[in-house]
ZADO-1210 file (C-alpha; in nm, 4 decimals, padded with zeros to 6 digits):
<atoms>
<atom x="01.9480" y="01.7489" z="01.1582" code="MET" pos="1"/>
<atom x="01.7157" y="01.9634" z="01.0216" code="SER" pos="2"/>
<atom x="01.3373" y="01.9339" z="01.1252" code="GLU" pos="3"/>
<atom x="01.2190" y="02.1002" z="00.8018" code="LEU" pos="4"/>
<atom x="01.1740" y="01.7809" z="00.5455" code="VAL" pos="5"/>
<atom x="00.9626" y="01.9504" z="00.2596" code="LEU" pos="6"/>
<atom x="00.8912" y="02.3005" z="00.0794" code="SER" pos="7"/>
<atom x="00.7630" y="02.4423" z="-00.2003" code="THR" pos="8"/>
<atom x="00.8087" y="02.8216" z="-00.2990" code="LYS" pos="9"/>
<atom x="00.5437" y="02.9906" z="-00.5894" code="ASN" pos="10"/>
<atom x="00.4941" y="02.6010" z="-00.7036" code="LEU" pos="11"/>
<atom x="00.2788" y="02.5863" z="-01.0286" code="SER" pos="12"/>
<atom x="00.2127" y="02.3419" z="-01.3016" code="LYS" pos="13"/>
<atom x="00.0591" y="02.3952" z="-01.5987" code="ARG" pos="14"/>
<atom x="-00.0296" y="02.1072" z="-01.8937" code="PHE" pos="15"/>
<atom x="-00.0581" y="02.2060" z="-02.2500" code="PRO" pos="16"/>
<atom x="-00.4017" y="02.1551" z="-02.4280" code="VAL" pos="17"/>
<atom x="-00.3300" y="01.9688" z="-02.7724" code="GLY" pos="18"/>
<atom x="-00.2227" y="02.2259" z="-03.0276" code="ARG" pos="19"/>
<atom x="-00.4000" y="02.4877" z="-02.9447" code="SER" pos="20"/>
<atom x="-00.1406" y="02.7063" z="-02.7071" code="GLY" pos="21"/>
<atom x="-00.3748" y="02.7278" z="-02.4580" code="SER" pos="22"/>
<atom x="-00.2630" y="02.5042" z="-02.0717" code="PHE" pos="23"/>
<atom x="-00.4555" y="02.3732" z="-01.8283" code="VAL" pos="24"/>
<atom x="-00.3530" y="02.5868" z="-01.4706" code="ASN" pos="25"/>
<atom x="-00.3432" y="02.2980" z="-01.2367" code="ALA" pos="26"/>
<atom x="-00.1251" y="02.4102" z="-00.9632" code="VAL" pos="27"/>
<atom x="-00.1664" y="02.8596" z="-00.9533" code="ASN" pos="28"/>
<atom x="00.1818" y="02.9723" z="-00.6928" code="GLY" pos="29"/>
<atom x="00.1099" y="02.7148" z="-00.3751" code="VAL" pos="30"/>
<atom x="00.3602" y="02.7495" z="-00.0741" code="ASP" pos="31"/>
<atom x="00.4184" y="02.4642" z="00.1444" code="LEU" pos="32"/>
<atom x="00.6300" y="02.3105" z="00.3875" code="SER" pos="33"/>
<atom x="00.5848" y="02.0145" z="00.6186" code="ILE" pos="34"/>
<atom x="00.8304" y="01.9118" z="00.9162" code="LYS" pos="35"/>
<atom x="00.9484" y="01.5946" z="01.0709" code="ARG" pos="36"/>
<atom x="00.6755" y="01.3516" z="01.1914" code="GLY" pos="37"/>
<atom x="00.4470" y="01.6222" z="01.0691" code="GLU" pos="38"/>
<atom x="00.0985" y="01.5324" z="00.9045" code="VAL" pos="39"/>
<atom x="-00.0288" y="01.8044" z="00.6613" code="LEU" pos="40"/>
<atom x="-00.3893" y="01.7097" z="00.5398" code="GLY" pos="41"/>
<atom x="-00.4436" y="01.8916" z="00.1949" code="MET" pos="42"/>
<atom x="-00.8007" y="01.8789" z="00.0841" code="VAL" pos="43"/>
<atom x="-01.0471" y="02.0383" z="-00.1854" code="GLY" pos="44"/>
<atom x="-01.2766" y="01.9733" z="-00.4693" code="GLU" pos="45"/>
<atom x="-01.1838" y="01.7469" z="-00.7542" code="SER" pos="46"/>
<atom x="-00.9628" y="01.8849" z="-01.0032" code="GLY" pos="47"/>
<atom x="-00.8384" y="02.1305" z="-00.7615" code="SER" pos="48"/>
<atom x="-00.4999" y="02.0360" z="-00.7803" code="GLY" pos="49"/>
<atom x="-00.4073" y="01.8306" z="-00.5057" code="LYS" pos="50"/>
<atom x="-00.2857" y="01.5309" z="-00.6771" code="SER" pos="51"/>
<atom x="-00.0881" y="01.7299" z="-00.8980" code="THR" pos="52"/>
<atom x="00.0718" y="01.9003" z="-00.6557" code="ILE" pos="53"/>
<atom x="00.1787" y="01.5437" z="-00.4751" code="GLY" pos="54"/>
<atom x="00.3161" y="01.3866" z="-00.7943" code="ARG" pos="55"/>
<atom x="00.5204" y="01.6915" z="-00.8823" code="THR" pos="56"/>
<atom x="00.7099" y="01.7676" z="-00.5368" code="ILE" pos="57"/>
<atom x="00.8088" y="01.4449" z="-00.5937" code="LEU" pos="58"/>
<atom x="00.8890" y="01.5013" z="-00.9182" code="ARG" pos="59"/>
<atom x="00.7087" y="01.2352" z="-01.0607" code="LEU" pos="60"/>
<atom x="00.6388" y="01.5262" z="-01.3306" code="THR" pos="61"/>
<atom x="00.8127" y="01.8686" z="-01.3674" code="ASP" pos="62"/>
<atom x="00.7301" y="02.1907" z="-01.2092" code="PRO" pos="63"/>
<atom x="00.6369" y="02.4967" z="-01.4560" code="SER" pos="64"/>
<atom x="00.7296" y="02.7726" z="-01.2005" code="ASP" pos="65"/>
<atom x="00.8510" y="02.7895" z="-00.8347" code="GLY" pos="66"/>
<atom x="01.0894" y="02.5987" z="-00.5926" code="GLU" pos="67"/>
<atom x="01.0956" y="02.2491" z="-00.4588" code="ILE" pos="68"/>
<atom x="01.3492" y="02.2154" z="-00.1370" code="THR" pos="69"/>
<atom x="01.3608" y="01.8219" z="-00.0014" code="PHE" pos="70"/>
<atom x="01.6084" y="01.7824" z="00.2731" code="ASP" pos="71"/>
<atom x="01.7282" y="02.0881" z="00.2463" code="GLY" pos="72"/>
<atom x="01.8457" y="02.0515" z="-00.1084" code="GLN" pos="73"/>
<atom x="01.6863" y="02.2344" z="-00.4080" code="ASP" pos="74"/>
<atom x="01.5932" y="01.9280" z="-00.6429" code="ILE" pos="75"/>
<atom x="01.3227" y="02.1793" z="-00.8493" code="THR" pos="76"/>
<atom x="01.5338" y="02.1301" z="-01.1928" code="THR" pos="77"/>
<atom x="01.7943" y="01.8170" z="-01.0812" code="LEU" pos="78"/>
<atom x="01.8103" y="01.5726" z="-01.4017" code="PRO" pos="79"/>
<atom x="01.6347" y="01.1948" z="-01.3603" code="THR" pos="80"/>
<atom x="01.9359" y="01.0141" z="-01.2987" code="LYS" pos="81"/>
<atom x="01.9946" y="01.3008" z="-00.9808" code="LEU" pos="82"/>
<atom x="01.6753" y="01.2165" z="-00.8691" code="ILE" pos="83"/>
<atom x="01.6419" y="00.8380" z="-00.9180" code="ARG" pos="84"/>
<atom x="01.8578" y="00.7812" z="-00.5674" code="PRO" pos="85"/>
<atom x="01.6885" y="01.0063" z="-00.4043" code="MET" pos="86"/>
<atom x="01.3561" y="00.8265" z="-00.4485" code="ARG" pos="87"/>
<atom x="01.3874" y="00.6026" z="-00.1667" code="LYS" pos="88"/>
<atom x="01.3353" y="00.9246" z="00.0675" code="ASP" pos="89"/>
<atom x="01.0535" y="01.0007" z="-00.1023" code="MET" pos="90"/>
<atom x="00.7793" y="00.7894" z="-00.1717" code="GLN" pos="91"/>
<atom x="00.3814" y="00.7944" z="-00.2287" code="MET" pos="92"/>
<atom x="00.0700" y="00.5769" z="-00.2167" code="VAL" pos="93"/>
<atom x="-00.1605" y="00.5684" z="-00.4652" code="PHE" pos="94"/>
<atom x="-00.5355" y="00.6139" z="-00.4724" code="GLN" pos="95"/>
<atom x="-00.6263" y="00.3044" z="-00.6698" code="ASP" pos="96"/>
<atom x="-00.4119" y="00.0216" z="-00.5052" code="PRO" pos="97"/>
<atom x="-00.5226" y="-00.2305" z="-00.8064" code="TRP" pos="98"/>
<atom x="-00.3550" y="-00.0016" z="-01.0365" code="SER" pos="99"/>
<atom x="-00.0739" y="00.0672" z="-00.8574" code="ALA" pos="100"/>
<atom x="00.0629" y="-00.2990" z="-00.8223" code="LEU" pos="101"/>
<atom x="00.1411" y="-00.5416" z="-01.1117" code="ASN" pos="102"/>
<atom x="-00.1091" y="-00.8186" z="-01.0917" code="PRO" pos="103"/>
<atom x="00.1169" y="-01.0515" z="-01.2526" code="ARG" pos="104"/>
<atom x="00.3687" y="-01.0391" z="-00.9361" code="MET" pos="105"/>
<atom x="00.3212" y="-01.1937" z="-00.5712" code="LYS" pos="106"/>
<atom x="00.2827" y="-01.0188" z="-00.2674" code="ILE" pos="107"/>
<atom x="00.6141" y="-01.1077" z="-00.1713" code="GLY" pos="108"/>
<atom x="00.8445" y="-00.9876" z="-00.4676" code="ASP" pos="109"/>
<atom x="00.5904" y="-00.6595" z="-00.4769" code="LEU" pos="110"/>
<atom x="00.6814" y="-00.5884" z="-00.0941" code="ILE" pos="111"/>
<atom x="01.0431" y="-00.6727" z="-00.1892" code="ALA" pos="112"/>
<atom x="01.0899" y="-00.4730" z="-00.5195" code="GLU" pos="113"/>
<atom x="01.1684" y="-00.1426" z="-00.3252" code="PRO" pos="114"/>
<atom x="01.4374" y="-00.2839" z="-00.1034" code="LEU" pos="115"/>
<atom x="01.6115" y="-00.4738" z="-00.4389" code="ARG" pos="116"/>
<atom x="01.6130" y="-00.1658" z="-00.6022" code="ILE" pos="117"/>
<atom x="01.7545" y="00.0701" z="-00.3490" code="HIS" pos="118"/>
<atom x="01.9798" y="-00.1676" z="-00.1132" code="PHE" pos="119"/>
<atom x="02.2745" y="-00.4079" z="-00.1512" code="ASN" pos="120"/>
<atom x="02.0579" y="-00.7226" z="00.0005" code="MET" pos="121"/>
<atom x="02.1299" y="-01.0864" z="00.0008" code="SER" pos="122"/>
<atom x="01.8626" y="-01.2868" z="-00.0644" code="ARG" pos="123"/>
<atom x="01.7848" y="-01.3979" z="00.2575" code="SER" pos="124"/>
<atom x="01.8040" y="-01.0240" z="00.3821" code="GLU" pos="125"/>
<atom x="01.5445" y="-00.9210" z="00.1578" code="CYS" pos="126"/>
<atom x="01.3073" y="-01.2332" z="00.2165" code="ASN" pos="127"/>
<atom x="01.3494" y="-01.1500" z="00.6165" code="ASP" pos="128"/>
<atom x="01.2803" y="-00.8033" z="00.5804" code="ARG" pos="129"/>
<atom x="00.9839" y="-00.8331" z="00.3289" code="THR" pos="130"/>
<atom x="00.8184" y="-01.0505" z="00.6162" code="GLU" pos="131"/>
<atom x="00.8676" y="-00.7876" z="00.8883" code="VAL" pos="132"/>
<atom x="00.7175" y="-00.5249" z="00.6717" code="LEU" pos="133"/>
<atom x="00.4559" y="-00.7411" z="00.5768" code="ALA" pos="134"/>
<atom x="00.3734" y="-00.8309" z="00.9555" code="GLU" pos="135"/>
<atom x="00.3985" y="-00.4471" z="01.0603" code="ARG" pos="136"/>
<atom x="00.1018" y="-00.3987" z="00.7889" code="VAL" pos="137"/>
<atom x="-00.1232" y="-00.6045" z="00.9347" code="ARG" pos="138"/>
<atom x="-00.0772" y="-00.8847" z="00.6656" code="LEU" pos="139"/>
<atom x="00.0497" y="-01.2844" z="00.7542" code="SER" pos="140"/>
<atom x="00.3106" y="-01.4407" z="00.5787" code="ALA" pos="141"/>
<atom x="00.0287" y="-01.6648" z="00.3899" code="ASP" pos="142"/>
<atom x="-00.0387" y="-01.3168" z="00.1630" code="PHE" pos="143"/>
<atom x="00.3479" y="-01.3390" z="00.0325" code="LEU" pos="144"/>
<atom x="00.3034" y="-01.5972" z="-00.2141" code="ASN" pos="145"/>
<atom x="-00.0453" y="-01.4889" z="-00.3575" code="ARG" pos="146"/>
<atom x="-00.0972" y="-01.2637" z="-00.6748" code="THR" pos="147"/>
<atom x="-00.3429" y="-00.9583" z="-00.6145" code="PRO" pos="148"/>
<atom x="-00.6084" y="-01.0731" z="-00.7318" code="SER" pos="149"/>
<atom x="-00.6361" y="-01.2645" z="-00.4477" code="ALA" pos="150"/>
<atom x="-00.6369" y="-00.9760" z="-00.1720" code="LEU" pos="151"/>
<atom x="-00.9121" y="-00.7104" z="-00.0817" code="SER" pos="152"/>
<atom x="-00.8762" y="-00.3138" z="-00.1767" code="GLY" pos="153"/>
<atom x="-00.7930" y="-00.3102" z="00.2076" code="GLY" pos="154"/>
<atom x="-00.5140" y="-00.5328" z="00.1700" code="GLN" pos="155"/>
<atom x="-00.4151" y="-00.4160" z="-00.1196" code="LEU" pos="156"/>
<atom x="-00.3694" y="-00.0436" z="00.0518" code="GLN" pos="157"/>
<atom x="-00.1280" y="-00.2543" z="00.3208" code="ARG" pos="158"/>
<atom x="00.0822" y="-00.3930" z="00.0675" code="VAL" pos="159"/>
<atom x="00.0997" y="-00.0139" z="-00.1028" code="CYS" pos="160"/>
<atom x="00.1568" y="00.0827" z="00.2516" code="ILE" pos="161"/>
<atom x="00.4659" y="-00.1717" z="00.3322" code="ALA" pos="162"/>
<atom x="00.6435" y="-00.0593" z="-00.0050" code="ARG" pos="163"/>
<atom x="00.6291" y="00.2869" z="00.0659" code="ALA" pos="164"/>
<atom x="00.7654" y="00.2463" z="00.4326" code="ILE" pos="165"/>
<atom x="01.0557" y="00.0017" z="00.2818" code="ALA" pos="166"/>
<atom x="01.2824" y="00.2526" z="00.2513" code="THR" pos="167"/>
<atom x="01.2565" y="00.4192" z="00.5404" code="ASN" pos="168"/>
<atom x="01.1848" y="00.7459" z="00.3684" code="PRO" pos="169"/>
<atom x="01.1621" y="01.0778" z="00.4833" code="LYS" pos="170"/>
<atom x="00.8366" y="01.1776" z="00.2973" code="LEU" pos="171"/>
<atom x="00.5107" y="00.9530" z="00.2141" code="ILE" pos="172"/>
<atom x="00.2755" y="01.1412" z="-00.0329" code="VAL" pos="173"/>
<atom x="-00.0552" y="00.9770" z="00.0226" code="LEU" pos="174"/>
<atom x="-00.2559" y="01.0749" z="-00.2734" code="ASP" pos="175"/>
<atom x="-00.6555" y="00.9517" z="-00.1298" code="GLU" pos="176"/>
<atom x="-00.5903" y="00.6237" z="00.0222" code="PRO" pos="177"/>
<atom x="-00.9078" y="00.5461" z="00.1558" code="THR" pos="178"/>
<atom x="-01.1435" y="00.6854" z="-00.0841" code="SER" pos="179"/>
<atom x="-01.1532" y="00.3321" z="-00.2433" code="SER" pos="180"/>
<atom x="-01.2624" y="00.1648" z="00.1003" code="LEU" pos="181"/>
<atom x="-01.5433" y="00.1382" z="00.2857" code="ASP" pos="182"/>
<atom x="-01.5619" y="00.2973" z="00.6349" code="LEU" pos="183"/>
<atom x="-01.4460" y="-00.0379" z="00.8492" code="SER" pos="184"/>
<atom x="-01.1290" y="-00.0858" z="00.6216" code="VAL" pos="185"/>
<atom x="-01.0991" y="00.2774" z="00.6039" code="ARG" pos="186"/>
<atom x="-01.0480" y="00.2970" z="01.0104" code="ALA" pos="187"/>
<atom x="-00.7946" y="00.0535" z="00.9811" code="GLY" pos="188"/>
<atom x="-00.5593" y="00.2120" z="00.7304" code="ILE" pos="189"/>
<atom x="-00.5865" y="00.5136" z="00.9385" code="LEU" pos="190"/>
<atom x="-00.5280" y="00.3502" z="01.2437" code="GLU" pos="191"/>
<atom x="-00.1751" y="00.1973" z="01.0983" code="LEU" pos="192"/>
<atom x="-00.1097" y="00.5482" z="00.9203" code="LEU" pos="193"/>
<atom x="-00.1058" y="00.7088" z="01.2750" code="GLN" pos="194"/>
<atom x="00.1217" y="00.4010" z="01.4174" code="GLU" pos="195"/>
<atom x="00.4300" y="00.4496" z="01.1189" code="LEU" pos="196"/>
<atom x="00.4062" y="00.8247" z="01.1184" code="ARG" pos="197"/>
<atom x="00.4690" y="00.7872" z="01.5389" code="ALA" pos="198"/>
<atom x="00.7666" y="00.5045" z="01.4360" code="GLU" pos="199"/>
<atom x="00.9208" y="00.6604" z="01.1781" code="THR" pos="200"/>
<atom x="00.8517" y="01.0461" z="01.2083" code="GLN" pos="201"/>
<atom x="00.8607" y="01.0256" z="00.8591" code="ALA" pos="202"/>
<atom x="00.6642" y="01.3570" z="00.7006" code="ALA" pos="203"/>
<atom x="00.2991" y="01.2674" z="00.5458" code="PHE" pos="204"/>
<atom x="00.1546" y="01.4938" z="00.3096" code="LEU" pos="205"/>
<atom x="-00.2238" y="01.2773" z="00.2999" code="PHE" pos="206"/>
<atom x="-00.3962" y="01.4049" z="00.0562" code="ILE" pos="207"/>
<atom x="-00.8367" y="01.3767" z="00.0328" code="SER" pos="208"/>
<atom x="-01.1534" y="01.5664" z="-00.0285" code="HIS" pos="209"/>
<atom x="-01.2724" y="01.3907" z="00.2810" code="ASP" pos="210"/>
<atom x="-01.2836" y="01.6619" z="00.5657" code="LEU" pos="211"/>
<atom x="-01.3569" y="01.3778" z="00.8258" code="GLY" pos="212"/>
<atom x="-01.0603" y="01.1247" z="00.7224" code="THR" pos="213"/>
<atom x="-00.8249" y="01.4908" z="00.7033" code="ILE" pos="214"/>
<atom x="-00.9454" y="01.5584" z="01.0290" code="LYS" pos="215"/>
<atom x="-00.8649" y="01.2424" z="01.1981" code="LEU" pos="216"/>
<atom x="-00.5646" y="01.2486" z="01.1034" code="ILE" pos="217"/>
<atom x="-00.3264" y="01.5801" z="01.0309" code="SER" pos="218"/>
<atom x="-00.1535" y="01.8183" z="01.1931" code="ASP" pos="219"/>
<atom x="-00.2344" y="02.1025" z="00.9761" code="ARG" pos="220"/>
<atom x="-00.4487" y="02.1182" z="00.6824" code="ILE" pos="221"/>
<atom x="-00.4167" y="02.3797" z="00.3745" code="ALA" pos="222"/>
<atom x="-00.7388" y="02.4072" z="00.1432" code="VAL" pos="223"/>
<atom x="-00.7053" y="02.4788" z="-00.1815" code="LEU" pos="224"/>
<atom x="-00.9670" y="02.6159" z="-00.4679" code="TYR" pos="225"/>
<atom x="-00.8113" y="02.6288" z="-00.8060" code="LEU" pos="226"/>
<atom x="-00.5037" y="02.5140" z="-00.7703" code="GLY" pos="227"/>
<atom x="-00.4570" y="02.7799" z="-00.4810" code="ARG" pos="228"/>
<atom x="-00.3849" y="02.7342" z="-00.1617" code="VAL" pos="229"/>
<atom x="-00.6781" y="03.0106" z="00.0284" code="VAL" pos="230"/>
<atom x="-00.6386" y="02.9003" z="00.3999" code="GLU" pos="231"/>
<atom x="-00.3541" y="02.7024" z="00.5730" code="GLU" pos="232"/>
<atom x="-00.4082" y="02.6195" z="00.9350" code="VAL" pos="233"/>
<atom x="-00.3907" y="02.4126" z="01.2380" code="PRO" pos="234"/>
<atom x="-00.6177" y="02.1437" z="01.2199" code="LYS" pos="235"/>
<atom x="-00.8171" y="02.2307" z="01.5612" code="ASP" pos="236"/>
<atom x="-00.8976" y="02.5841" z="01.4382" code="LYS" pos="237"/>
<atom x="-00.9854" y="02.5168" z="01.1168" code="LEU" pos="238"/>
<atom x="-01.3371" y="02.3211" z="01.2565" code="PHE" pos="239"/>
<atom x="-01.4007" y="02.5547" z="01.4985" code="SER" pos="240"/>
<atom x="-01.2792" y="02.8964" z="01.3331" code="ASP" pos="241"/>
<atom x="-01.2764" y="02.8301" z="00.9300" code="PRO" pos="242"/>
<atom x="-01.1872" y="03.2125" z="00.7730" code="SER" pos="243"/>
<atom x="-01.1993" y="03.1657" z="00.4309" code="HIS" pos="244"/>
<atom x="-01.5360" y="03.2221" z="00.2695" code="PRO" pos="245"/>
<atom x="-01.4980" y="02.8939" z="00.0570" code="TYR" pos="246"/>
<atom x="-01.3456" y="02.6905" z="00.3774" code="THR" pos="247"/>
<atom x="-01.6839" y="02.8038" z="00.5348" code="GLN" pos="248"/>
<atom x="-01.8696" y="02.6668" z="00.2925" code="SER" pos="249"/>
<atom x="-01.6524" y="02.3441" z="00.2027" code="LEU" pos="250"/>
<atom x="-01.7140" y="02.2542" z="00.5723" code="LEU" pos="251"/>
<atom x="-02.1242" y="02.3717" z="00.5538" code="SER" pos="252"/>
<atom x="-02.1152" y="02.0642" z="00.2608" code="ALA" pos="253"/>
<atom x="-02.0013" y="01.8327" z="00.5688" code="HIS" pos="254"/>
<atom x="-02.1803" y="01.5647" z="00.7119" code="LEU" pos="255"/>
<atom x="-02.2560" y="01.5728" z="01.0788" code="PRO" pos="256"/>
<atom x="-02.2093" y="01.2606" z="01.2875" code="SER" pos="257"/>
<atom x="-02.4923" y="01.2930" z="01.4436" code="ASP" pos="258"/>
<atom x="-02.8072" y="01.2128" z="01.1803" code="PRO" pos="259"/>
<atom x="-03.0451" y="01.4686" z="01.3734" code="ASN" pos="260"/>
<atom x="-02.8137" y="01.7329" z="01.3773" code="GLU" pos="261"/>
<atom x="-02.9503" y="02.0065" z="01.1832" code="THR" pos="262"/>
<atom x="-02.7577" y="02.0774" z="00.8698" code="LEU" pos="263"/>
<atom x="-02.6869" y="02.4684" z="00.7695" code="GLN" pos="264"/>
<atom x="-02.5581" y="02.4477" z="00.4319" code="ARG" pos="265"/>
<atom x="-02.3573" y="02.7590" z="00.2723" code="LEU" pos="266"/>
<atom x="-02.4800" y="02.6506" z="-00.1186" code="THR" pos="267"/>
<atom x="-02.2422" y="02.8476" z="-00.3267" code="LEU" pos="268"/>
<atom x="-02.3697" y="03.0164" z="-00.6834" code="GLN" pos="269"/>
<atom x="-02.2107" y="02.8885" z="-01.0196" code="GLY" pos="270"/>
<atom x="-01.9941" y="02.6779" z="-01.1026" code="GLU" pos="271"/>
<atom x="-01.5964" y="02.6382" z="-01.0705" code="ILE" pos="272"/>
<atom x="-01.4118" y="02.8131" z="-01.3602" code="PRO" pos="273"/>
<atom x="-01.1864" y="02.6178" z="-01.6310" code="SER" pos="274"/>
<atom x="-00.8468" y="02.5760" z="-01.5125" code="PRO" pos="275"/>
<atom x="-00.7796" y="02.7144" z="-01.8483" code="ILE" pos="276"/>
<atom x="-00.9390" y="03.0683" z="-01.8469" code="ASN" pos="277"/>
<atom x="-00.8628" y="03.1514" z="-01.4617" code="LEU" pos="278"/>
<atom x="-01.0517" y="03.4239" z="-01.3303" code="PRO" pos="279"/>
<atom x="-00.8730" y="03.7827" z="-01.2421" code="THR" pos="280"/>
<atom x="-00.7941" y="03.9083" z="-00.9027" code="GLY" pos="281"/>
<atom x="-00.9179" y="03.6327" z="-00.5979" code="CYS" pos="282"/>
<atom x="-00.9930" y="03.2705" z="-00.8112" code="SER" pos="283"/>
<atom x="-01.2840" y="03.2300" z="-00.5980" code="PHE" pos="284"/>
<atom x="-01.4390" y="03.5607" z="-00.6573" code="HIS" pos="285"/>
<atom x="-01.6619" y="03.4404" z="-00.9359" code="THR" pos="286"/>
<atom x="-01.8687" y="03.2236" z="-00.7012" code="ARG" pos="287"/>
<atom x="-01.8267" y="03.4088" z="-00.3293" code="CYS" pos="288"/>
<atom x="-02.1393" y="03.5817" z="-00.1558" code="PRO" pos="289"/>
<atom x="-01.8834" y="03.8494" z="-00.0066" code="VAL" pos="290"/>
<atom x="-01.7045" y="03.9671" z="-00.2709" code="ALA" pos="291"/>
<atom x="-01.6618" y="04.2706" z="-00.3921" code="ILE" pos="292"/>
<atom x="-01.5046" y="04.5371" z="-00.6677" code="ASN" pos="293"/>
<atom x="-01.1041" y="04.4755" z="-00.5305" code="SER" pos="294"/>
<atom x="-01.1713" y="04.0914" z="-00.5441" code="CYS" pos="295"/>
<atom x="-01.2047" y="04.0840" z="-00.9210" code="GLN" pos="296"/>
<atom x="-00.8703" y="04.2828" z="-00.9838" code="SER" pos="297"/>
<atom x="-00.6599" y="04.2085" z="-00.7068" code="ASN" pos="298"/>
<atom x="-00.4626" y="03.8561" z="-00.5830" code="VAL" pos="299"/>
<atom x="-00.4723" y="03.8581" z="-00.1934" code="PRO" pos="300"/>
<atom x="-00.1778" y="03.7622" z="-00.0406" code="GLU" pos="301"/>
<atom x="-00.1648" y="03.4970" z="00.2085" code="ALA" pos="302"/>
<atom x="-00.2034" y="03.6602" z="00.6305" code="ASP" pos="303"/>
<atom x="-00.1033" y="03.5490" z="00.9349" code="GLU" pos="304"/>
<atom x="-00.3839" y="03.5908" z="01.1369" code="ILE" pos="305"/>
<atom x="-00.2521" y="03.4203" z="01.4105" code="SER" pos="306"/>
<atom x="00.0010" y="03.1638" z="01.4215" code="PRO" pos="307"/>
<atom x="00.0299" y="02.9418" z="01.1852" code="GLY" pos="308"/>
<atom x="-00.3385" y="03.0229" z="01.0188" code="HIS" pos="309"/>
<atom x="-00.2194" y="03.1468" z="00.6962" code="LEU" pos="310"/>
<atom x="-00.5454" y="03.2981" z="00.4851" code="VAL" pos="311"/>
<atom x="-00.5798" y="03.4449" z="00.1483" code="SER" pos="312"/>
<atom x="-00.8451" y="03.7094" z="00.1302" code="CYS" pos="313"/>
<atom x="-00.9321" y="04.0830" z="00.0862" code="LEU" pos="314"/>
<atom x="-01.2066" y="04.0533" z="00.3067" code="ARG" pos="315"/>
<atom x="-01.0142" y="03.9886" z="00.6070" code="LEU" pos="316"/>
<atom x="-00.9259" y="04.3425" z="00.6562" code="LYS" pos="317"/>
<atom x="-01.2977" y="04.4771" z="00.6559" code="ASP" pos="318"/>
<atom x="-01.3738" y="04.2054" z="00.9074" code="GLY" pos="319"/>
<atom x="-01.6498" y="04.0901" z="00.5894" code="GLN" pos="320"/>
<atom x="-01.5115" y="03.7091" z="00.5721" code="ASN" pos="321"/>
<atom x="-01.7740" y="03.5727" z="00.7163" code="ILE" pos="322"/>
<atom x="-02.0862" y="03.4753" z="00.4940" code="ILE" pos="323"/>
<atom x="-02.3893" y="03.5010" z="00.6981" code="ARG" pos="324"/>
<atom x="-02.6395" y="03.2228" z="00.6807" code="ARG" pos="325"/>
<atom x="-02.8828" y="03.4809" z="00.5249" code="ASP" pos="326"/>
<atom x="-02.6593" y="03.5516" z="00.1902" code="LEU" pos="327"/>
<atom x="-02.6913" y="03.1246" z="00.1606" code="LYS" pos="328"/>
</atoms>
């Protein structure tokens, strides 16, 4: 069995803007890979294309260009009728559990729904499996007869996770699953996800804008800017040795755990360009403190500067990719 569960090559997604003939360039040439039992974290500002990537690799929305390979099969252009049987092997946990669940269904029926759709189970087998799943995500059997309105946000997210693991999927996309939860509840959800990853050996794509959360759960991290991966790196090396100027500025905005620690911000000038009218060359050059003329016209290729550490920056060649503190 291949260790590689998912890979994308030059994945792009554009959305038309009314009848103007213009497009929102949400995802722009993304290459990713996730192995069995691995957690790939994906981080970036709002609007960087994180959620669109998650939905596109699951074919919840069709790609505009590029290739998606899932479990050794090219699913880029598979019709819906052929994708549907594969849904049991690729699941998603959405950001907002309140809108992800039917408010009129009981919790037991919500957890059992994927089982009824994908497996030929008897009612008693389905009920037994539903109770096991609820217990696995630390919900007692008492919750199964309740409706979503009777549960808290953290409990609802556990229901969503139970639904996602019900079919023993090979890939789970988690789209900011803890962002709407308070810190104490968030810690419990992350602990649960770590346990489930170890048990199921499913590949996780964990999408978040929170660097602390990404650091806790990920093996590797992909940093996005304007729909492009600008740096992909093992978790520990990202926080100790960020190489792309955007990654450096993103990390400097993260609040340290020690309230007495001195903040060292790298403040960027200007606004994020419109995804309708992307900059030429490097997409970050309009805000980059170390950009030079060639950054305006040349799209940087991803260079592997150490094992598993890929960076797309033209300033790597002359060693001027590090933002000095006196440039902020």
